[in-house]
BAFI-3210 file (N, C-alpha, C; in Angstrom, 3 decimals, decimal comma, padded with zeros to 6 digits):
// residues 297
n [1|2|3|4|5|6|7|8|9|10|11|12|13|14|15|16|17|18|19|20|21|22|23|24|25|26|27|28|29|30|31|32|33|34|35|36|37|38|39|40|41|42|43|44|45|46|47|48|49|50|51|52|53|54|55|56|57|58|59|60|61|62|63|64|65|66|67|68|69|70|71|72|73|74|75|76|77|78|79|80|81|82|83|84|85|86|87|88|89|90|91|92|93|94|95|96|97|98|99|100|101|102|103|104|105|106|107|108|109|110|111|112|113|114|115|116|117|118|119|120|121|122|123|124|125|126|127|128|129|130|131|132|133|134|135|136|137|138|139|140|141|142|143|144|145|146|147|148|149|150|151|152|153|154|155|156|157|158|159|160|161|162|163|164|165|166|167|168|169|170|171|172|173|174|175|176|177|178|179|180|181|182|183|184|185|186|187|188|189|190|191|192|193|194|195|196|197|198|199|200|201|202|203|204|205|206|207|208|209|210|211|212|213|214|215|216|217|218|219|220|221|222|223|224|225|226|227|228|229|230|231|232|233|234|235|236|237|238|239|240|241|242|243|244|245|246|247|248|249|250|251|252|253|254|255|256|257|258|259|260|261|262|263|264|265|266|267|268|269|270|271|272|273|274|275|276|277|278|279|280|281|282|283|284|285|286|287|288|289|290|291|292|293|294|295|296|297]
n.u [000,723|000,750|001,711|000,069|000,862|-000,046|001,865|002,507|003,122|004,441|007,380|009,409|012,516|012,713|012,979|011,993|009,265|009,368|011,513|011,454|009,003|009,999|011,662|010,352|008,135|009,448|010,589|009,360|011,889|012,067|009,913|010,849|013,072|012,253|011,848|012,882|014,600|018,036|019,796|018,257|017,280|019,930|021,233|019,084|019,516|021,543|021,092|019,502|016,541|013,987|014,567|016,079|014,237|011,955|010,212|006,992|005,840|004,081|003,566|000,617|-001,089|-001,457|-000,803|-000,230|-000,366|-001,114|-002,468|-001,884|001,188|000,975|000,009|002,741|004,435|003,108|003,454|006,033|006,981|005,200|002,766|-000,786|-002,873|-004,359|-005,367|-007,688|-007,953|-005,756|-006,575|-008,170|-007,060|-007,351|-008,713|-007,888|-005,343|-002,334|-000,245|001,521|003,799|004,914|006,397|007,192|009,544|009,209|008,812|007,075|004,305|004,013|002,390|-000,658|-000,643|000,443|-001,488|-004,609|-003,882|-002,451|-004,888|-006,445|-005,500|-002,881|000,735|002,540|005,417|007,392|009,168|011,986|012,809|011,310|010,068|010,870|010,756|010,926|008,169|006,744|007,227|006,159|003,574|003,025|003,253|001,716|-000,634|-000,008|-001,603|-000,754|002,665|005,412|004,074|004,641|007,127|010,473|013,056|016,546|017,638|020,117|021,177|021,042|023,050|025,952|028,434|028,986|029,344|031,272|033,844|034,247|036,859|037,929|036,395|038,712|041,005|040,639|039,705|038,913|035,907|037,038|035,831|033,646|033,606|031,064|030,158|027,923|026,539|023,841|020,779|020,525|017,517|016,592|018,173|020,598|019,603|020,522|023,409|023,254|021,537|023,597|026,015|024,927|024,498|026,940|027,956|026,741|024,914|025,836|025,085|023,776|023,003|025,662|026,534|025,948|027,223|026,299|027,086|026,324|025,986|024,665|023,857|025,136|025,688|026,867|027,062|028,171|028,634|029,084|029,091|027,974|029,768|032,312|032,512|033,273|031,413|030,908|028,755|028,135|026,341|026,743|025,071|025,108|027,806|029,873|030,801|031,632|029,520|031,023|032,252|034,416|035,575|037,631|039,661|041,319|043,402|043,776|042,162|038,903|037,852|034,581|032,835|029,884|028,448|026,042|023,159|021,022|021,151|020,677|018,334|016,874|017,484|016,418|013,568|012,906|013,154|011,460|009,019|009,471|008,848|005,851|004,924|005,475|004,383|006,173|008,596|010,888|012,296|012,954|011,457|013,377|015,432|014,901|013,778|016,046|017,460|015,340|015,853|018,864|018,267|016,509|018,322|019,670|018,539|018,174|019,797]
n.v [-000,914|002,366|005,006|008,353|011,352|014,124|017,898|020,524|024,141|027,333|028,724|031,722|031,893|028,758|026,112|023,716|022,024|021,833|020,082|018,237|016,779|016,204|014,111|012,183|012,114|012,106|014,641|017,405|018,457|021,352|022,644|023,000|024,322|026,743|027,350|028,651|028,285|028,325|025,404|023,469|022,020|021,610|019,540|017,739|016,713|015,681|012,842|009,766|009,039|007,105|005,929|007,322|007,630|007,958|004,537|003,190|005,406|008,518|011,890|013,618|015,586|018,939|021,938|025,540|029,086|030,635|030,177|030,223|029,797|027,111|026,173|025,889|024,492|022,223|021,635|021,315|019,357|017,252|016,853|015,059|016,717|020,348|021,334|023,982|024,789|024,075|022,009|020,405|018,490|016,267|013,892|012,642|011,913|009,918|010,626|013,614|016,324|018,589|021,564|023,771|026,223|028,561|028,634|029,837|029,153|027,034|025,463|026,173|024,910|022,285|021,326|020,095|018,287|016,313|016,235|014,857|012,591|012,015|011,015|013,270|015,094|017,654|020,160|021,514|024,827|022,627|024,153|027,178|027,821|025,907|025,771|026,370|024,004|022,205|022,529|021,421|018,470|018,433|018,064|015,231|011,797|009,213|007,796|009,040|010,326|012,609|013,786|015,021|017,299|018,437|017,631|017,454|016,276|013,196|013,145|011,717|012,503|014,153|012,357|010,581|008,068|004,475|004,780|007,529|008,222|006,750|008,198|010,460|010,371|010,531|012,931|016,480|018,959|020,690|022,500|024,759|025,635|028,039|029,666|032,300|032,895|032,558|031,454|029,862|028,416|027,371|025,407|023,379|022,633|022,207|019,899|017,432|017,911|017,507|014,390|013,459|013,818|012,493|011,152|013,358|014,746|017,088|020,799|022,809|025,314|028,220|030,679|033,454|035,356|037,907|039,791|041,718|039,582|037,548|035,187|033,751|030,551|029,335|026,286|024,322|021,150|018,609|016,207|017,518|018,590|021,008|022,961|024,414|026,214|028,405|031,220|033,049|034,592|036,644|036,761|034,622|031,804|027,866|025,020|023,930|021,428|021,162|018,616|017,973|016,167|014,350|013,238|013,649|015,368|016,382|017,636|017,965|018,535|019,589|018,457|016,855|017,179|016,223|013,673|013,651|014,842|012,679|010,639|011,206|011,866|008,958|007,879|008,840|007,787|005,285|005,544|006,179|003,598|001,814|002,544|004,046|005,090|007,311|009,709|010,830|012,417|013,728|014,041|015,656|017,951|018,456|019,607|021,937|022,974|024,098|025,922|027,828|028,749|030,222|032,282|033,910|035,150]
n.w [-000,029|-000,724|001,080|001,309|001,149|002,838|002,125|003,263|003,157|002,357|003,842|004,095|002,096|002,140|000,617|001,157|000,502|-002,137|-002,953|-000,931|-001,735|-004,239|-004,061|-003,457|-005,441|-007,976|-010,353|-012,024|-014,540|-015,981|-015,130|-012,156|-012,612|-011,813|-009,613|-007,680|-006,135|-006,671|-005,993|-005,533|-008,045|-009,163|-007,228|-007,523|-009,946|-010,271|-009,691|-010,109|-011,756|-011,856|-009,730|-007,738|-006,218|-003,029|-002,043|-001,859|-000,429|-001,809|-002,639|-002,332|-002,155|-001,973|000,495|000,483|001,674|-000,779|-004,079|-006,399|-005,818|-004,657|-007,068|-008,307|-007,047|-007,155|-009,892|-010,569|-008,712|-009,483|-007,964|-007,568|-006,521|-005,183|-002,491|-000,872|001,710|004,533|006,419|004,696|003,680|005,744|005,831|003,505|003,580|004,306|005,974|007,000|005,898|007,643|005,896|006,334|008,159|009,350|012,872|014,380|013,469|013,769|015,580|014,591|012,599|012,740|014,628|013,934|012,866|014,379|016,413|014,750|015,035|013,096|011,600|011,893|010,198|011,316|010,288|011,142|012,978|015,673|017,529|019,372|022,175|024,822|026,474|024,014|022,667|024,334|024,371|021,508|021,818|023,993|022,565|021,307|020,056|020,509|021,106|019,162|017,129|016,773|014,464|014,124|012,874|011,976|008,592|008,899|011,104|009,750|007,817|006,492|005,957|008,595|010,861|013,260|012,296|013,594|013,612|013,294|016,410|017,794|016,758|017,702|020,715|023,900|023,984|024,000|023,594|021,594|018,529|016,498|013,582|011,103|008,373|008,334|010,526|013,743|015,068|013,013|011,815|013,654|014,497|012,768|013,184|015,774|016,113|014,679|016,529|018,764|018,222|017,760|020,567|022,381|025,241|027,609|030,281|031,730|031,247|032,706|032,719|030,986|028,119|026,266|023,006|020,982|018,097|016,185|013,473|014,319|016,062|019,029|021,560|024,110|026,067|029,207|029,804|032,504|032,455|031,842|029,734|026,760|024,344|021,558|019,482|016,697|014,692|011,596|010,441|007,480|007,006|004,617|004,962|005,548|006,426|009,504|011,833|013,924|016,064|019,050|021,243|023,278|022,390|019,720|016,339|014,833|011,933|010,859|007,517|005,961|003,014|001,306|000,531|-000,646|-000,078|002,841|003,092|002,024|003,733|006,338|005,956|004,919|007,161|008,683|007,354|008,128|010,688|010,198|009,062|011,086|013,585|015,325|017,789|016,701|016,833|019,785|022,155|024,159|023,733|021,705|022,982|024,586|022,574|021,504|023,898|023,915|021,349|022,914|024,718|023,263|022,276|024,369|025,999]
ca.u [-000,228|001,193|000,719|-000,276|000,997|000,283|002,840|001,885|004,217|005,760|007,643|010,358|013,904|013,001|012,716|011,765|008,279|009,909|012,965|010,715|007,848|010,396|012,112|008,856|007,356|010,435|009,826|009,496|013,182|011,481|009,465|012,260|014,343|011,555|011,113|013,644|015,914|018,743|020,406|017,160|017,357|021,264|021,290|018,223|019,704|022,806|020,346|019,072|015,288|012,959|015,449|016,399|012,711|011,464|009,035|006,052|004,529|004,015|002,851|-000,399|-001,683|-000,366|-001,808|000,293|-000,909|-001,460|-003,241|-000,443|002,436|000,498|000,277|003,708|004,911|002,488|003,779|007,156|007,312|004,092|001,856|-001,517|-004,014|-004,477|-006,403|-007,991|-007,406|-004,941|-007,567|-008,907|-006,132|-007,266|-009,456|-007,621|-003,653|-002,368|000,467|001,585|004,758|004,714|007,352|007,602|010,660|008,870|008,377|006,223|003,035|003,922|001,249|-001,400|-000,551|000,253|-002,792|-005,534|-003,213|-002,319|-005,591|-007,330|-004,535|-002,244|001,776|003,494|006,784|007,501|010,294|013,104|013,321|009,934|010,067|011,893|011,095|009,907|007,012|005,797|007,813|005,368|001,887|003,054|003,546|000,374|-001,783|000,044|-002,345|000,116|003,854|006,152|003,170|005,155|008,677|011,016|014,500|017,389|017,837|021,816|021,357|021,489|024,293|026,566|029,715|028,625|029,174|032,696|033,947|035,117|038,774|038,137|036,758|039,794|042,197|040,649|039,993|037,966|035,632|036,798|035,384|033,211|033,109|030,365|029,538|026,943|025,970|022,641|020,565|020,366|016,588|015,839|019,572|021,007|019,257|021,358|024,539|022,995|021,241|024,794|026,469|023,992|024,460|028,239|028,452|026,044|025,046|027,229|024,174|022,696|024,286|025,737|026,471|025,999|027,200|025,993|027,486|025,624|026,112|024,209|023,165|026,088|025,387|027,526|026,711|029,022|028,170|029,561|028,224|028,334|030,954|033,024|032,738|032,673|030,549|030,914|028,161|027,760|025,927|026,919|024,781|025,276|028,969|030,190|031,341|031,379|028,844|031,781|031,919|035,605|035,558|039,026|040,081|042,706|045,052|043,616|040,879|038,680|037,005|033,515|032,319|028,527|028,264|025,222|022,028|019,905|021,777|020,302|017,381|016,300|017,413|015,204|012,159|012,759|013,227|009,728|007,870|009,463|008,274|004,641|004,906|005,987|003,456|006,833|009,156|011,826|012,832|012,866|011,365|013,789|016,618|014,184|013,460|017,674|017,685|015,442|016,329|019,568|017,903|015,712|019,634|020,925|017,716|017,475|020,528]
ca.v [-000,038|003,256|005,829|008,997|012,517|015,586|018,694|022,152|025,358|028,026|029,784|032,613|031,392|027,380|025,379|021,951|021,515|021,767|019,207|016,923|016,245|015,376|012,899|011,477|011,966|012,591|016,015|018,255|019,608|022,334|023,428|023,044|025,039|028,098|027,180|030,415|027,835|027,569|024,799|022,630|021,360|021,196|018,252|016,556|016,378|014,358|012,092|008,824|009,171|007,428|005,008|007,618|008,376|006,460|004,142|003,406|006,624|009,804|013,316|013,226|016,786|020,190|023,569|026,639|030,046|031,007|028,846|030,312|029,264|025,467|024,999|025,761|023,515|020,939|021,061|020,790|017,916|015,950|016,577|015,619|017,608|021,213|021,475|025,261|024,861|023,028|021,275|019,529|017,252|015,382|012,856|012,537|011,590|008,933|011,752|014,949|016,899|020,430|021,948|025,412|026,429|029,801|027,939|030,285|028,738|025,253|025,075|026,365|024,137|021,018|021,110|019,811|016,573|015,765|016,017|013,524|010,938|011,843|011,423|014,689|015,494|019,285|021,057|022,728|024,184|023,046|025,233|027,925|027,434|024,689|025,676|026,098|022,866|021,293|022,684|020,137|017,484|018,115|016,987|014,154|011,293|008,365|008,651|009,090|011,149|013,941|013,388|016,425|017,158|019,081|016,445|017,183|014,651|011,708|013,347|010,689|013,134|014,719|011,329|010,458|006,492|004,377|005,097|009,333|007,802|005,920|008,852|011,322|009,888|011,133|014,339|017,407|020,156|020,143|023,949|024,212|026,620|027,912|031,020|032,744|033,254|031,621|030,986|029,064|027,464|026,842|023,833|022,516|021,920|021,852|018,470|016,814|018,028|016,404|013,389|013,398|013,931|011,553|011,666|014,044|015,490|018,565|022,164|023,609|026,646|029,143|031,893|034,170|036,502|038,389|041,423|041,946|038,519|036,915|034,205|032,285|029,732|028,163|025,663|023,520|020,107|017,435|015,611|018,415|018,668|022,242|023,441|026,615|027,118|030,039|031,527|034,336|035,531|036,904|035,975|033,693|030,465|027,036|024,313|023,304|020,861|020,030|017,463|017,667|015,234|014,292|012,282|014,148|016,223|015,938|018,562|017,359|019,811|019,634|018,370|015,971|017,539|015,215|012,258|014,027|014,798|011,364|009,882|012,047|011,417|007,467|007,941|009,158|007,232|003,800|005,551|005,796|002,087|000,925|003,272|004,052|006,150|007,313|010,894|010,799|013,814|014,097|014,749|017,296|019,058|019,172|020,404|023,038|024,229|025,127|027,438|028,817|029,597|031,499|033,401|034,759|035,586]
ca.w [000,109|-000,598|001,719|000,854|002,003|002,549|002,486|003,673|002,766|002,206|004,119|003,309|002,249|002,665|-000,328|001,390|-000,460|-003,662|-002,359|-000,268|-002,848|-005,161|-003,024|-003,383|-006,414|-009,012|-010,759|-013,934|-014,720|-016,533|-013,788|-011,130|-012,695|-012,017|-008,173|-006,504|-005,150|-007,592|-005,829|-005,646|-009,247|-009,104|-006,685|-007,802|-011,445|-009,897|-008,914|-011,272|-011,601|-010,625|-008,895|-006,681|-005,238|-002,149|-002,813|-000,981|000,048|-002,731|-001,847|-003,093|-001,704|-001,596|000,725|000,746|001,456|-002,414|-004,724|-007,384|-004,874|-004,710|-008,052|-008,997|-006,699|-007,718|-011,363|-010,640|-008,051|-009,677|-006,885|-008,599|-005,639|-004,607|-001,623|-000,670|003,315|004,719|006,841|003,790|003,736|006,989|005,441|002,312|003,705|005,701|007,271|007,214|006,005|007,631|005,455|006,672|009,403|010,462|014,186|015,208|013,096|013,772|016,362|014,027|011,290|013,295|016,272|013,611|012,703|015,530|017,339|014,172|014,862|011,736|011,815|011,414|010,194|011,365|009,976|011,978|014,386|015,760|018,485|019,639|023,526|025,521|026,528|022,499|022,142|025,375|023,465|020,529|022,615|024,292|021,049|020,793|020,534|020,899|020,711|017,852|015,946|015,949|013,612|013,909|013,339|011,028|008,022|009,163|011,792|008,986|007,369|007,207|006,253|009,909|011,653|013,482|012,001|014,811|013,264|014,208|017,632|018,592|016,797|018,709|022,319|024,821|023,248|025,449|022,815|019,757|018,302|015,144|012,987|009,922|008,483|008,568|011,735|014,719|015,054|011,748|011,418|014,918|014,636|011,610|013,582|017,169|016,011|014,725|017,556|019,939|018,083|018,018|021,667|023,263|027,001|028,219|031,094|031,443|030,847|033,672|032,425|029,353|027,743|024,722|022,932|020,136|017,444|014,887|013,178|014,639|017,794|019,747|022,553|024,727|026,461|029,504|030,102|033,494|031,830|031,416|027,646|026,453|023,169|020,924|018,714|016,207|013,763|011,288|009,534|006,644|006,568|003,949|006,008|005,246|007,668|009,871|012,767|014,675|017,361|019,588|022,200|024,468|021,463|018,253|016,346|013,294|011,111|009,615|006,456|005,443|001,306|000,410|001,031|-001,287|000,780|003,967|003,405|001,763|005,012|007,344|004,958|004,740|008,801|009,130|006,549|008,737|011,869|009,726|008,840|012,335|014,812|016,712|018,047|015,597|017,319|021,543|022,297|025,898|022,810|020,698|024,160|024,909|021,502|021,823|025,325|023,234|020,964|023,816|025,689|022,508|022,017|025,359|026,907]
c.u [000,819|001,052|001,100|000,126|000,450|000,973|001,950|003,565|003,688|006,257|008,662|011,678|013,826|012,246|012,045|010,294|008,294|010,754|012,205|010,151|008,585|011,182|011,431|008,501|008,141|010,298|010,293|011,248|012,727|011,233|010,469|012,995|013,700|011,131|011,632|014,417|016,702|019,715|019,765|017,831|018,880|021,496|020,470|018,583|020,924|022,691|019,703|017,686|014,657|013,798|015,934|015,326|012,343|010,492|008,282|004,815|005,036|002,860|001,856|-001,563|-000,786|-001,306|-000,466|-000,356|-000,816|-001,612|-002,202|000,751|001,770|000,753|001,300|004,987|004,893|003,353|005,245|007,815|006,066|003,277|000,496|-002,660|-003,747|-005,324|-006,756|-007,603|-006,752|-005,680|-008,419|-008,340|-006,390|-007,916|-009,017|-005,641|-003,944|-001,087|000,852|003,191|004,712|005,998|007,281|008,825|010,951|008,337|007,299|004,254|003,018|002,771|-000,108|-001,440|-000,664|-001,357|-003,846|-005,240|-003,045|-003,582|-006,496|-006,312|-003,163|-000,833|001,968|004,991|007,070|008,558|011,174|012,968|012,067|009,530|011,281|011,847|010,421|009,126|006,066|005,969|006,245|004,096|001,823|002,858|002,398|-000,489|-001,683|-000,600|-001,749|001,495|004,397|005,129|004,076|006,964|009,222|012,536|015,396|017,844|019,636|021,773|021,364|022,486|025,508|027,910|029,919|028,542|031,080|032,541|034,569|036,669|038,675|037,943|038,043|041,127|041,714|040,512|038,571|037,557|035,960|036,081|035,007|032,667|032,620|030,171|028,550|026,844|024,874|022,289|020,586|018,877|016,176|017,248|020,549|020,919|020,421|022,524|024,061|022,732|022,580|025,749|026,029|024,458|026,126|028,771|027,541|025,730|026,149|026,260|023,835|024,112|024,397|026,167|026,618|026,228|026,966|026,671|026,892|025,849|025,835|023,251|024,195|025,671|026,252|027,356|027,777|028,336|029,221|028,808|028,612|029,506|032,201|033,128|032,064|032,486|030,542|029,478|027,760|026,818|026,259|026,752|024,772|026,866|029,086|030,725|030,832|030,451|030,311|031,680|033,443|035,542|037,358|038,523|040,903|043,747|044,396|041,982|040,501|037,792|036,032|032,796|030,593|028,805|027,222|023,765|020,672|020,299|020,524|018,645|016,258|016,299|016,438|013,973|012,174|012,382|011,426|008,763|008,060|008,965|006,433|004,380|004,528|004,868|004,863|007,659|010,317|012,329|012,739|012,813|012,272|015,089|016,092|014,116|015,346|017,867|017,321|015,739|017,840|019,447|017,464|017,419|019,970|020,031|017,389|018,402|021,439]
c.v [001,178|004,527|007,473|010,659|013,560|016,948|020,398|023,264|026,773|028,861|030,586|031,896|029,456|026,771|023,471|021,340|021,105|020,277|017,856|015,883|015,701|014,245|011,409|010,810|012,374|014,248|016,662|018,954|021,027|023,182|023,868|024,038|026,611|028,000|028,248|029,827|027,154|026,069|023,258|021,472|020,654|019,805|017,235|016,057|015,909|013,482|011,022|008,522|008,044|006,799|005,791|008,372|007,398|005,968|003,879|004,616|007,545|010,850|013,184|014,914|017,906|021,651|024,004|028,004|030,532|029,627|028,717|029,292|027,880|024,619|025,337|024,488|022,175|020,454|020,925|019,610|017,223|015,851|016,590|016,173|018,560|020,866|023,440|025,493|023,726|021,862|020,268|018,208|015,947|013,939|012,105|011,816|010,778|009,836|012,918|015,574|018,140|021,293|023,229|025,543|027,654|029,005|028,631|030,190|027,173|024,759|025,261|025,135|022,392|020,475|020,399|018,624|015,810|015,572|015,015|012,474|010,967|011,439|012,781|014,945|017,305|019,329|021,555|023,468|024,047|023,893|025,956|028,316|026,469|024,528|025,563|024,502|021,293|021,587|021,514|019,155|017,030|017,702|015,885|012,761|009,935|008,353|008,112|009,571|011,968|013,504|015,226|016,421|017,961|017,540|016,412|016,360|013,428|012,001|012,439|011,564|014,292|013,955|011,299|008,661|006,204|004,611|006,932|008,544|007,483|007,207|010,223|011,435|010,664|012,585|015,307|018,997|020,135|021,964|023,498|025,271|026,802|029,339|030,958|032,784|032,356|030,627|029,905|027,939|027,384|025,718|022,835|021,446|021,685|020,129|017,346|017,278|017,226|014,715|012,741|012,896|013,160|012,237|012,359|014,878|016,314|019,217|022,677|025,132|027,171|030,150|032,184|034,982|036,745|039,504|040,782|040,545|037,361|036,696|033,518|032,004|028,745|027,675|024,529|022,447|019,284|017,048|016,649|018,961|020,176|022,362|024,549|026,228|028,410|029,805|032,122|034,900|035,669|036,755|035,072|032,802|028,931|026,236|023,026|022,132|020,159|019,938|017,672|016,678|014,995|013,620|012,700|015,070|015,627|017,134|017,679|018,972|018,665|019,249|017,822|016,461|016,723|013,759|012,761|013,764|013,456|010,568|010,720|011,779|009,349|007,035|007,749|008,380|005,350|004,023|005,519|004,464|001,400|001,368|003,171|005,242|006,410|008,987|011,152|012,037|014,006|014,819|015,977|018,131|019,321|020,317|021,779|023,813|024,957|026,207|027,868|029,693|030,694|032,627|034,733|035,476|036,896]
c.w [-000,048|000,108|001,438|001,806|001,628|002,912|002,498|003,695|002,406|002,864|003,736|003,061|002,254|001,248|-000,186|000,836|-001,957|-003,346|-001,651|-001,236|-003,891|-004,969|-003,192|-004,357|-008,063|-009,293|-011,755|-014,215|-015,277|-015,756|-012,846|-011,473|-012,365|-010,355|-007,416|-005,861|-005,903|-007,291|-005,767|-007,099|-009,612|-008,667|-006,851|-009,499|-011,792|-009,719|-010,422|-011,209|-012,545|-009,987|-007,659|-005,651|-004,103|-002,268|-001,525|-000,273|-001,377|-002,129|-002,973|-002,997|-001,797|-000,695|000,446|001,080|000,384|-003,108|-006,194|-006,693|-005,278|-006,107|-008,962|-008,395|-006,998|-009,062|-011,518|-009,540|-008,069|-008,329|-007,415|-007,914|-004,979|-003,516|-000,937|000,689|003,668|005,574|005,994|003,778|004,907|006,825|003,817|002,227|004,700|006,601|006,063|007,308|006,377|007,311|005,301|007,899|010,085|011,903|014,547|014,562|012,897|014,382|015,563|012,634|011,653|013,970|015,057|013,208|013,376|016,839|016,363|014,133|013,713|012,445|011,149|011,463|010,167|011,142|010,988|011,828|014,881|016,669|019,113|020,844|023,925|025,631|024,960|022,212|022,789|025,130|022,713|020,762|023,560|023,611|020,732|021,137|020,554|020,441|019,595|016,624|015,774|015,355|013,524|013,524|012,130|010,405|008,406|010,094|010,987|008,109|007,444|007,169|007,969|011,092|011,777|013,331|013,463|014,606|014,029|015,668|018,239|017,907|017,867|020,125|022,837|024,465|024,405|024,972|021,497|019,310|016,386|014,755|011,383|009,568|008,532|010,052|012,600|015,049|014,066|011,588|012,088|015,046|013,600|012,147|015,101|017,426|015,712|015,907|018,995|019,752|018,213|019,407|022,799|024,480|027,391|029,626|030,722|031,260|032,113|033,919|031,010|029,142|026,612|024,446|021,761|019,713|016,313|014,729|013,916|016,571|018,281|020,831|023,106|025,563|027,727|030,475|031,791|033,396|031,699|030,181|027,557|025,354|022,858|019,725|017,650|015,201|013,079|010,377|008,325|005,968|005,701|004,905|005,375|006,784|008,114|011,713|013,473|016,135|017,736|020,708|023,008|023,722|020,147|018,090|014,820|013,383|010,278|008,640|005,690|003,659|001,029|000,836|000,525|-000,367|002,345|004,062|003,030|002,853|006,100|006,690|004,853|006,028|008,934|008,411|007,495|009,907|011,430|010,008|010,026|013,204|015,901|016,788|017,735|016,353|019,223|021,571|023,432|024,469|021,743|022,348|024,722|023,599|021,084|023,202|024,793|022,452|021,629|024,485|024,548|021,951|023,407|026,634|025,876]
res [m|t|i|k|l|g|i|i|g|l|s|d|g|n|g|h|p|y|s|w|s|a|i|f|n|g|y|n|p|e|k|m|e|d|c|g|f|p|v|i|p|r|y|l|e|e|q|r|w|p|d|a|s|i|p|g|a|e|v|t|h|i|w|t|q|d|s|k|l|s|k|k|v|a|e|a|a|n|i|p|n|i|v|e|q|f|t|d|m|i|t|k|v|d|a|v|l|l|a|r|d|d|a|e|t|h|y|e|y|a|a|p|f|l|k|a|g|l|p|i|y|i|d|k|p|i|a|l|s|i|d|e|l|q|k|l|y|n|l|e|q|y|p|g|q|i|f|t|c|s|a|l|r|y|a|q|e|l|n|l|s|e|t|d|n|q|s|i|g|k|i|l|h|v|q|a|s|i|p|k|d|w|d|k|y|g|v|h|i|i|e|p|v|l|k|i|i|g|d|q|g|g|i|v|r|s|q|v|w|r|q|d|d|f|v|s|v|n|l|l|w|e|s|g|l|q|s|n|i|s|t|f|g|d|t|v|s|p|l|t|i|r|v|m|g|d|s|g|w|k|e|l|c|f|k|d|t|f|s|a|f|k|l|a|l|i|d|f|i|t|g|v|e|n|c|d|v|r|i|n|p|v|y|v|r|r|l|v|e|i|i|e|i|g|r|n|k]
***
């Protein structure tokens, strides 16, 4: 049985409705060139279609805040149905992709689907405060109904190999940076950092520096590990994570957007099929805690 997905978009600067839908449905190369996100057609054309698509699921319905925009996305990503109200999807799909990264709208768009019992993938960041996050989890009808992540959590090039771990030794410090703003893009490096360091206990001290669009957050963990996470605003800079230990160090650089998106979407579909928890709420809470630290100090 094919899982029917509805997708909700579009927020400023976020092309996920185009790219996520294409990863399920394939795409129209001519229409995708006009999507407004030049990087998307470039990494899509590097794949072999239809082999690159995710089997067993299809984006069948779309809603955006503008019917013309919905039509544009639908034509580019082979989506057969456009709905007039986003809640019209409730009886038509098996799961929902909330592909907007403006966290302040997530409760409004997610609430009807959560109340209806539909599994939902909420784009990063799910919330900007613990209070906002808890409001969403309070609506869950069953464990695992909410799936949320930055796809960089799944980026293979941001993982440490066993050889890396042996050469680094005990991790003492992690330094991570990314361009753009803290609220929307800090999550992209917080997630892989949390995955790399594992359980370090709670955060015992934090320091935040902010100047214009630059935000730098220093965290001291119960284990003694220190981490620094920075967003550089409009400064041109790579997305990098440097891991330093008592016997060596390793710098990790993000490269493969398509694979990261695809692995995240596959994990969501696996959760829909198995009705299990793919992203632990405790982990999500820690993630949002760090986002909130960076906003409030």
